[in-house]
C-alpha positions, 0 to 999 in steps of 0.5 A: 381830483374828482372830474365830471364823468366823460367818455368818447365812444365811436367818435361821440362824446358822452358827458354827465348832465348834472354836476353834484351838489355840495352835499353829494361831493361831501358824501362821495369824498367821505365814501371814497375815504372809507373805500380806501380801507375796504377790500378791493372790488367793492361798492358802498353807499354813503350819506350824510357822513354815514356808511349805509352798506358795504359790499366788499371783495366780490367778483362783480360790480352787480353782486357787490352793489346788491350786497351793499344795498341789502346791508343798507336795508338790514341796517335800517331795519335794525336801527328802527327796531332798536329805536322804536322797540329797544330790541333787534329786528329778529326779536320783534313779533311778526306784525312789528317786523312787517311794519318796519320792513314795509317802511324800510322798503318805502324808504329804499333802505335809506339809499335815496339821495345817497352816494354810490362809491366803487373802487373799480370802474363799472364795466356795464351799466347794470352795476350802477343801476342797482343803486340808481333804482334805489334813489342814489343821486351821485356816483364816484368811481375810477372810470376807464371802462370801455363801456363808460358811455353806457354808465354815463347814460344810465346816470343821466337817465336817472338824473344822477351825477357821476364823477371819475377819480382816475385811480383805484383804492386797490387793497387786497 
C-alpha cells in the first residue's frame, strides 16, 4: 500500500504537498516490482514502463542513486547512437559523440518525469536530491528514517511527490 509521505519531527508534521499522477503511480509500482529482484540497498529510475538505470547493492543511497543516474545517461547515449548511426556510442567519431552527449545532458539522461525507487529509506536528503536535480518527479521508498522530514522537505522544494511503502524489498 502506497501512502503519501508524512513524518513528525520535534512535534511538527511534515507532509508531501503533491499527490502523484496516475502515470507516476504506474511508474512507481513498475519500479517497485523491478526493485524486488534487485540486490538490496539499491536505487533505480523508471519511466513509462522502462527501467532507465539501476544502482544496486551499494553502501549508501547517494552512491547508488548516482550509479543509477550515470547508467541512465549511458543507456540513453547508447540508444541514440544505435538509432541514429547503427553503432555503439564508443564506435562513434568524436563529433557525433559530443553531439549525442550534449543532447543527453540537456535531457538529463531521460530522467525528467521519472520515478525514483529505493528499497531502503533515504537516511538524508542528499540521496533523493541526486534524482530530484535530474528532474525526477516521483519517489517511492519504505520511509522510516529519523530524517524523513528532511527528505519530504526536499521533495516539496522540487515539486516532487513521494510515497512510502512501509516495507523493504530485502534481497541479498
